[in-house]
C-alpha positions as CSV (number, residue, x, y, z in Angstrom):
1,X,0.0,0.0,-0.1
2,X,1.6,3.4,-1.0
3,X,1.8,6.4,1.4
4,X,-1.2,8.7,0.9
5,X,-0.9,12.5,0.7
6,X,-2.3,13.1,3.9
7,X,0.0,10.4,5.7
8,X,3.1,12.2,4.2
9,X,1.9,15.6,5.6
10,X,1.4,14.0,9.0
11,X,4.8,12.6,8.8
12,X,6.4,15.8,7.6
13,X,4.4,17.6,10.4
14,X,6.3,15.6,13.1
15,X,9.5,17.4,12.5
16,X,8.3,20.3,14.5
17,X,8.0,20.0,18.3
18,X,4.6,21.3,18.3
19,X,3.0,18.5,16.5
20,X,5.0,15.8,18.1
21,X,3.8,17.1,21.5
22,X,0.3,17.3,20.2
23,X,-0.1,13.9,18.9
24,X,2.4,12.3,21.4
25,X,4.3,10.7,18.3
26,X,7.6,10.9,16.8
27,X,9.6,9.7,13.9
28,X,12.3,7.2,14.2
29,X,14.6,6.6,11.1
30,X,17.0,3.6,10.7
31,X,16.7,-0.1,11.0
32,X,18.7,-0.5,14.2
33,X,16.7,2.2,15.8
34,X,13.5,1.1,14.7
35,X,14.2,-2.5,16.0
36,X,15.3,-1.2,19.4
37,X,12.2,1.0,19.9
38,X,9.8,-1.9,18.7
39,X,10.9,-3.8,22.0
40,X,10.1,-0.9,24.0
41,X,7.4,1.4,22.3
42,X,4.0,0.8,20.8
43,X,4.4,1.5,17.1
44,X,1.4,3.3,15.4
45,X,2.7,3.4,11.9
46,X,5.7,1.8,10.0
47,X,6.8,2.7,6.7
48,X,9.7,1.5,4.7
49,X,11.3,-0.3,1.8
50,X,10.0,-3.8,1.1
51,X,13.4,-5.6,1.9
52,X,13.7,-3.8,5.2
53,X,10.2,-4.2,6.2
54,X,10.5,-7.9,6.0
55,X,13.2,-7.9,8.6
56,X,11.0,-6.2,11.0
57,X,8.3,-8.0,13.0
58,X,4.8,-7.3,11.6
59,X,3.0,-7.8,14.9
60,X,4.3,-4.6,16.5
61,X,2.7,-2.2,13.8
62,X,-1.0,-1.5,13.6
63,X,-0.4,-0.1,10.1
64,X,2.6,-0.9,7.8
65,X,3.1,0.4,4.3
66,X,5.8,0.0,1.9
67,X,7.7,2.8,0.4
68,X,9.2,3.2,-3.0
69,X,12.5,4.6,-3.6
């Protein structure tokens, strides 16, 4: 499933502290960081390239989408 325009806007808005605080969410980038966080945090949304997503446990995400390079 590709990323929708609304989802992209939401992700970009999280670069501002105001929106991170408002939504109680943040963006984590990088396979190692994501894998570490999945063990300790509840994941609301996970996006990545197909080969990377295959290495991440699917049960941790409520929603998972594949991004294209």
